[in-house]
C-alpha positions in Angstrom: 62.5 -0.4 39.4 61.5 3.0 38.2 61.5 5.4 41.1 60.4 8.7 39.5 60.8 11.1 36.6 63.1 14.1 37.0 62.0 17.5 35.7 65.2 17.9 33.8 68.6 16.2 33.2 70.5 18.4 35.7 68.1 17.6 38.6 68.0 14.0 37.6 71.8 13.7 37.8 71.8 15.6 41.1 69.4 13.0 42.5 71.7 10.2 41.2 74.6 11.8 43.1 72.5 12.2 46.3 71.6 8.5 46.2 75.1 7.4 45.3 76.5 9.3 48.3 74.1 7.4 50.5 75.1 4.0 48.9 71.9 3.5 47.0 72.6 2.1 43.5 70.5 3.7 40.7 70.6 4.6 37.1 69.4 7.7 35.1 67.5 6.6 32.0 66.3 8.8 29.0 69.3 11.1 29.3 69.3 11.9 25.6 65.6 11.7 24.6 65.0 15.5 24.9 66.1 15.8 21.3 63.2 13.5 20.3 60.6 15.7 21.9 57.8 16.1 19.3 58.4 12.7 17.7 58.0 11.1 21.1 55.4 12.3 23.6 56.8 14.7 26.2 56.0 12.5 29.2 58.1 9.8 27.7 61.2 12.1 27.1 61.8 13.0 30.8 64.8 11.6 32.6 63.9 8.7 34.8 65.5 7.5 38.0 65.7 3.7 38.3 66.7 1.9 41.5 68.9 -1.3 41.2 67.3 -2.7 44.4 63.6 -1.9 45.0 64.2 -2.4 48.8 65.9 1.1 48.7 62.7 2.8 47.6 61.6 4.3 50.9 65.0 5.7 51.7 65.6 6.9 48.2 62.3 8.9 48.3 63.2 10.4 51.7 66.7 11.5 50.5 65.3 13.0 47.3 62.6 14.9 49.1 65.2 16.2 51.5 67.5 17.2 48.6 64.7 18.9 46.8 63.8 21.1 49.8 67.3 21.7 51.2 68.1 22.1 54.9 65.7 24.0 57.1 66.6 27.6 57.9 69.1 27.8 60.8 70.3 24.2 60.3 73.9 24.1 61.7 76.9 23.3 59.5 79.0 20.2 59.9 82.7 19.4 60.4 84.4 17.0 57.9 85.7 14.0 59.9 88.5 13.5 57.4 90.1 16.9 57.0 88.4 19.1 59.7 86.9 21.5 57.2 83.7 23.3 58.3 80.9 23.1 55.8 77.4 24.6 55.4 74.4 22.4 56.1 73.4 22.0 52.4 76.6 20.3 51.4 76.7 16.5 51.6 80.3 16.1 50.5 83.4 18.0 51.7 84.5 20.4 49.0 88.1 20.2 50.2 88.8 16.5 50.4 85.7 14.9 48.8 84.7 12.9 51.9 80.9 12.2 52.2 79.1 13.7 55.2 78.8 11.1 58.0 75.1 10.4 58.7 75.8 11.0 62.4 76.7 14.6 61.5 73.0 15.5 60.9 
């Protein structure tokens, strides 16, 4: 199921990473169509995010919206449950050990 178009490949891949971290299976289509711009209409060249399971749509949209806006000002950081590293609120994966942020950590 097509979820949405990404404004560019970098943001599209970021969204894939956000969803993968949450356990939502998805694919990024049209990765290489930017080179065909002009021969193919611009609205058909944008990267598209596709969900493997359409039941994940509501959660996927919520996660992408949160990732697009970032944490609210003053949001506290979090402590990695694996290695104890303190991380800023905008990070969803520990930079030190690669452990995903536990949903109970905010």
